[in-house]
C-alpha positions in Angstrom: 25.2 27.4 140.7 25.7 23.6 139.8 25.3 22.5 136.0 22.7 20.4 136.9 20.7 23.2 138.4 21.4 25.5 135.2 18.2 25.2 133.1 20.4 25.6 130.3 22.6 22.4 131.0 19.7 20.1 132.2 17.1 20.6 128.9 14.5 23.2 131.3 12.4 26.1 129.8 14.2 28.6 127.6 16.5 30.8 129.1 17.7 34.5 128.6 20.0 33.4 125.7 17.3 31.2 124.0 15.0 33.8 124.1 17.2 36.6 122.6 18.2 34.3 119.9 14.6 33.2 119.1 12.4 36.4 119.3 9.6 34.9 117.4 9.3 31.9 120.1 7.5 34.7 122.6 5.4 36.0 120.0 1.5 35.5 120.6 -0.2 33.0 117.8 -2.7 36.0 116.8 0.3 38.4 115.7 1.1 36.3 112.9 0.5 37.6 109.2 -2.8 36.1 108.0 -2.1 32.9 105.8 1.0 32.3 107.3 2.8 30.2 110.0 6.0 29.9 111.8 7.4 27.8 109.6 6.5 29.7 106.4 3.7 30.6 104.2 0.2 28.7 104.6 -1.0 26.6 101.8 -4.8 26.1 101.5 -5.2 22.7 101.6 -7.7 22.2 98.6 -5.6 24.9 97.0 -2.4 23.4 96.3 0.9 24.4 97.3 0.8 27.7 94.8 -2.3 28.6 97.2 -4.5 29.0 94.1 -8.0 27.7 93.3 -7.9 25.2 90.3 -9.9 28.0 88.2 -7.1 30.5 88.7 -8.6 32.3 91.5 -6.6 33.3 94.8 -7.3 32.3 98.5 -11.3 32.7 99.7 -9.8 36.0 101.6 -9.7 38.5 98.4 -8.2 36.5 95.6 -9.0 37.9 92.2 -10.9 35.3 89.7 -8.7 34.5 86.8 -9.9 35.6 83.6 -11.4 33.4 80.8 -9.1 31.1 79.4 -8.5 31.7 75.5 -10.3 29.1 73.4 -12.7 28.1 76.2 -16.3 27.5 75.1 -17.6 30.9 75.7 -14.4 32.4 73.4 -14.9 29.7 70.8 -18.7 30.1 70.9 -18.4 34.2 70.3 -15.7 33.4 67.4 -18.4 30.9 65.7 -21.4 33.7 65.8 -18.8 35.8 64.5 -18.2 33.5 61.3 -21.8 32.4 60.9 -23.1 36.1 61.0 -20.2 36.8 58.4 -21.5 37.3 54.8 -20.1 35.1 51.8 -19.1 37.8 49.2 -21.2 38.1 46.0 -21.0 39.8 42.8 -18.0 42.2 42.8 -16.8 41.3 46.2 -16.8 37.8 45.2 -14.8 38.7 41.9 -12.1 40.5 43.9 -11.5 37.9 46.7 -11.3 34.8 43.9 -8.7 37.0 42.0 -7.1 37.9 45.2 -6.9 34.4 46.4 -5.2 33.1 43.1 -2.6 35.9 43.7 -2.2 34.6 47.5 -1.3 31.3 45.9 1.0 32.4 43.2 2.9 34.6 46.1 3.0 31.7 48.2 4.7 29.4 45.6 7.5 31.6 44.7 8.3 31.7 48.5 8.1 28.5 49.1 10.2 28.1 46.2 12.7 30.8 46.8 12.2 31.6 43.4 13.9 35.3 43.0 14.6 35.6 39.1 13.0 37.2 36.5 11.6 34.2 34.6 10.1 33.2 38.2 8.6 36.4 38.8 7.5 37.2 35.5 3.7 35.2 35.7 3.0 36.9 39.4 3.9 40.6 38.4 1.7 40.3 35.4 -1.1 38.7 37.2 -0.4 41.2 39.7 -0.7 44.2 37.2 -4.0 42.7 35.8 -5.7 42.6 39.3 -4.8 46.0 40.2 -6.0 47.3 36.7 -9.3 45.3 37.5 -9.4 47.1 40.6 -9.0 50.5 39.6 -11.6 50.6 36.5 -14.2 49.1 39.2 -13.5 48.5 43.0 -12.1 51.7 43.6 -13.6 54.0 41.6 -17.3 52.3 42.7 -16.5 52.6 46.1 -15.4 56.6 45.7 -18.5 57.2 44.0 -20.7 55.8 46.6 -19.0 57.3 49.6 -16.9 55.0 50.7 -13.9 56.2 53.1 -11.5 57.6 50.6 -8.3 56.7 52.8 -8.9 53.0 52.7 -9.2 53.4 48.6 -6.0 55.4 48.5 -4.0 53.0 50.6 -5.0 50.0 48.8 -3.9 52.0 45.1 -0.2 53.3 47.0 0.6 49.9 48.2 -0.7 48.1 45.3 1.4 50.2 43.0 4.9 49.9 45.3 4.5 46.4 45.2 4.1 46.4 41.4 7.3 48.6 41.1 9.4 46.4 42.9 8.2 43.5 41.1 8.5 45.1 37.6 11.8 46.4 38.2 12.8 43.1 39.3 12.0 41.7 36.1 14.7 44.1 34.0 17.3 43.5 36.8 17.0 47.2 38.4 17.8 46.1 41.9 21.3 46.1 42.9 22.8 42.6 42.7 23.6 42.2 46.4 20.2 43.4 47.8 17.9 41.7 45.1 17.2 38.9 46.8 16.1 40.8 50.0 14.6 43.3 48.1 12.2 40.7 46.1 11.8 38.7 49.3 10.6 42.0 51.0 7.9 42.8 48.0 6.5 39.1 48.3 5.9 38.9 51.9 4.4 42.6 51.5 2.4 41.2 48.6 0.8 38.6 51.1 -0.3 41.2 53.6 -1.8 43.5 50.9 -4.0 40.8 50.0 -5.1 39.5 53.1 -5.8 43.5 54.2 -7.6 43.5 50.4 -9.8 41.2 51.6 -10.8 42.5 54.7 -10.9 46.1 54.0 -12.0 46.3 50.3 -14.4 43.2 49.9 -16.3 44.4 53.5 -16.6 48.1 51.6 -18.3 46.1 48.4 -20.4 44.6 50.6 -21.4 47.5 52.6 -21.5 50.5 50.0 -22.0 49.1 46.6 -26.1 48.1 45.5 -26.3 44.6 44.8 -27.4 45.1 41.1 -24.6 47.3 40.5 -21.9 44.5 42.1 -23.2 42.2 39.7 -22.8 44.2 36.8 -18.9 45.1 37.8 -18.0 41.8 38.4 -18.3 40.7 34.7 -16.3 43.8 34.0 -13.6 43.0 36.6 -13.0 39.2 35.7 -12.7 40.5 31.9 -10.0 42.7 32.8 -8.4 40.3 35.7 -8.5 37.0 33.5 -6.9 38.9 30.4 
């Protein structure tokens, strides 16, 4: 056979070697995987190269719709409705929230100044002690008397006593010098969280369990202890 008659030399149809080297060339088109082509994955023209719809859903052949985006109109509306439904504290709850807000500001001030010496901590330690004494005399007692969950009250008491103990020991140099700064910083961070939990747990418990007239009476007692 001459070179001119050999289809591999003259550009004729594929010879045995070409078929063996490229078996996909002989595969019928309808056996291809759905959504693919000979040259790779097929991209839906209206969905961009990712193959996903602009709203996050997959191809029309069964893609899963994406969940609502955080911060979307629906989520913002639900959050706003929850805020609108939240009652503004009154009576004893308002006094507790106000006192706690003052302490939060004091904690933040000490932390921002990175102050950890006794003279820096004394105003905060004293105010924290008065705050907890006012809670013990009014908030905790009235909640237990009206059947509020005991574990909520006891957890608040234990954590408050723990923070107060750390602050008091810092005032008299009872912490080792090499760990003093870390110990105080840890106590301040814990106090910050404690006061937020107080607003979340105790203020809402007062609103739920304590009658309005009693709450108003105890409010004055709380403020008399916390402010003096």
